[in-house]
VEXDO-287685 format. One record per atom (N, C-alpha, C, CB): x, y, z. Coordinates in steps of 0.001 Angstrom, whole numbers, plus 500000, padded with zeros to 6 digits. Glycine has a CB too. Layout:
BEGIN
XYZ
...
% end
This chain:
BEGIN
231495663325724634
231104664202725637
229533664578725730
231903665393725441
228898664685724304
227562665049724507
226692664075724984
227056665514723422
226977662690724663
225477661498725211
226158661756726815
225454659062724407
227669661942727231
227357662253728346
226811663253729376
227939662055728505
226349664771728664
225814665534729506
224796665565728564
226494666744730050
223724664839728029
222516664272727782
221927663320728874
222646663610726575
222695662199728916
222627661805730089
222421662039731868
223269661525729851
223277662845731909
223662663943733044
222121664707733104
225181665185732500
221911665290732028
220564666633732449
219127665760732356
220435668292730928
219557664623731572
218052663471731888
218165663289733549
218218661437730934
218859662509733942
218933662298735271
218764663430735931
220024661725735641
218943664510736083
218872665866736764
217323665813736683
219713667282735967
216834666172735104
215351666271735226
214801665161735937
214687666353733919
215212664024735919
213861662799736511
213999663012738263
214343660562735968
215265663364738522
215291663577740398
214139665134740364
217634664116741314
214566665867739343
214006667095739887
212025667082739889
214752668426738774
212115666174738915
210499665674739153
210193664914739530
209751665490738459
210893664228740473
210945662766741562
210603663789743131
213145661647741593
211507664316743525
211270665286744079
210130666460744081
212129665569743911
209946666861743108
208384667534742970
207329667152743633
207839667436741772
207219665792742973
206192664658743208
206147664922744744
206683662959742699
207136664638745441
206933664333746520
206783665519747727
207859663471746647
207271666344746642
206713668081747860
205226667939747943
207015670173746955
204542668042746664
203333668000746525
202595667183747141
203127667926745556
203196665816747443
202409664971747871
202755665130749319
202527663654747233
203357666009749664
203233666432751378
202857667104751682
203963666662752142
202269667823750601
200992669338751020
199877668306750888
200734671126749577
199561667558749790
198433667242749426
197654666500750755
198617666425748158
199009665209751411
198091663763751926
198593664395753431
198758661645751319
198798665441753748
199172665504755580
198342666347755981
200719666057756190
198151665839757030
196850665828758425
197230667323758271
197121664823760432
196181667985759049
196986669758759864
197766668773761232
195140671571760855
198695669578761857
198915669226762926
198499670673763796
200345668614762963
198110670122765403
197277671005766163
198195671111767072
195886670602766626
199066672221767596
199660672350768603
198897673086770305
200715673061767942
199284671949771048
198490672305772784
199809672735773383
197638670662773918
199280674123773757
200068674229774742
199235674012776225
200749675566774549
200361673312776839
200112672542777913
201193672979779321
200291670986777341
200735673583780314
201687673811781655
201521672495782058
201236675007782906
203002672100782740
202627670859783865
203252671278785177
203300669231783435
202766671374786159
203289671405787200
203249669944788373
202699672594787601
204236669876789053
204436669024789550
204363669572791145
205541668450788943
203775669328792567
203239670131793781
203450668246794920
200955671103793366
204258668077795014
204386666375795906
203657665355795455
203876666304797457
202591664999795569
202127663475795322
201086664120794038
201192662458796976
201354665426793818
199729665569792361
200666666522791715
197544666542792863
200561666035790135
200497666652789261
199949667215788020
200917666464789260
199847668808788062
198576669194787232
198912669960786041
197571670045788048
197959669748784994
198220669594784132
197039670978783276
198235668034784001
196873671664782395
195970671506781305
195741671363780046
195555672011781314
194897671689779634
194255671203778480
193039671825777793
193935670030778773
193151671535776431
191540672448775633
191175671817775169
191362673572774644
189477671222774972
188585670685774403
188054671284773098
187759670558775264
188062672583773062
187826672921771989
187785674261772227
186829672331771428
187594675590771445
187608677269771700
187316677570773159
186392678116770768
185831676846773422
185332677544774775
185757676548775791
183621677848774876
186319675508775839
186347674633776950
187541674277777329
185680673560776773
188219674677778970
189224673923778713
189227672648780108
190597675003778557
189945672141780116
190091671152781106
191474671326782132
190117669787780302
191268670828783233
192662670471784545
192297669449784812
192925671317786052
193745668708784316
194000667392784811
194864667226786009
194548666662783807
194023666446786792
195182666458787879
195406665078788391
194840667416789153
196870664618788578
197265663266788786
197392663503790025
198427662639788079
196753662382791242
197095662232792682
198351660696792073
195269661802794027
199860661078792645
200183660133792626
199908659003793325
200913660336792603
199861659363794822
199631658494795801
199019657667795391
199151658852796778
197248657691795077
196511657020794548
196373656714793097
195695657385794954
197119656399792425
197261656658791095
195834657122790347
197867655387790490
195529657804790443
194153658331789607
194456659257789488
192793658375790032
193350659659787808
193445661331787332
192207661654787276
194135661759785869
191911662677787582
190664663790787609
191015664675786831
190284664503788916
189559664811786167
189550665795784955
188451666972785853
188793664936783157
189073668183785668
187801669067785979
187794670227784821
187889669803787639
186482670554784590
186160671589783734
185760672880784491
185092671137782840
185488673548783920
184526674919784579
183190674835783756
185327676718784285
182107675111785289
180998675338784973
180611676897785087
180274674479785687
180392677495783887
180520678655783738
178614679508784335
181145678732781978
178290677985784811
176401678801784946
177017679399786091
174497677632785356
177830678207787164
177765678888788445
179372679228789023
176884677871789509
180422679765788035
181502679871788486
182606678668789340
181150680828789106
181760677732789155
182881676770790091
183337675407788764
181782675845791975
184713674924789403
185174673982788393
184563672510788807
186860673995788328
183656671653787669
183491670957788199
184020669084787537
182264671475788462
183863668243788473
184465666949788269
183961666773786777
183975665726789402
184865666300786104
184315665296784921
184366663775784650
184867665670783878
185514663500785255
185744662530784900
187212662287786426
185994662617783077
187271660074786675
188066660318787550
188526658487786834
187437660880789348
190123658434786349
190321657321785880
191643656408786757
190537657645784388
190862655358786458
191918654467787451
193113654337787083
191606653114787672
194203655057787395
195191654472786540
196206653051786541
195910655413786524
195758652758787936
196330651105787910
195953650756786868
195859650001788938
194439650533786442
193691649735785744
193796649923784442
192528649791786085
194283650978783866
194769651539782929
195965651134782321
194819652557783231
196976651278782951
198175651645782724
199369649545783912
198235653978783675
198470649328784715
199363648474785960
200258649231786616
200261647273785474
200895648164787089
202193648268787760
203032649842787133
203130646674787340
203099650342786110
203420651181785463
203005652244785818
203253650993784502
201762652484786222
201304653826786735
201645654355788053
199988653848786722
202551653539788912
203414653558790429
204526654092790394
203775652280791054
205222654122788914
206520655065789074
206820655819788792
207321654953788913
% end
């Protein structure tokens, strides 16, 4: 009876040490998670989404579904306008899947 209890206690100690090691490793080797709050809105042939680049800069993403183009706009604080940052041709990037 004593031998069975010793084996059970030893298995519980080994299991606890393995779980503790895995828990510590998950805290040490885990990348920080960044959450993005993005609102997406569909308006006919367009989809609009917002995103942030850093603490000072936000972007507006506008997808023109009819032409399969993505335009990225950013605010220009010097003259209070939205400037066109980049245009991406989704047909070139994704092929026929961009038209779905």
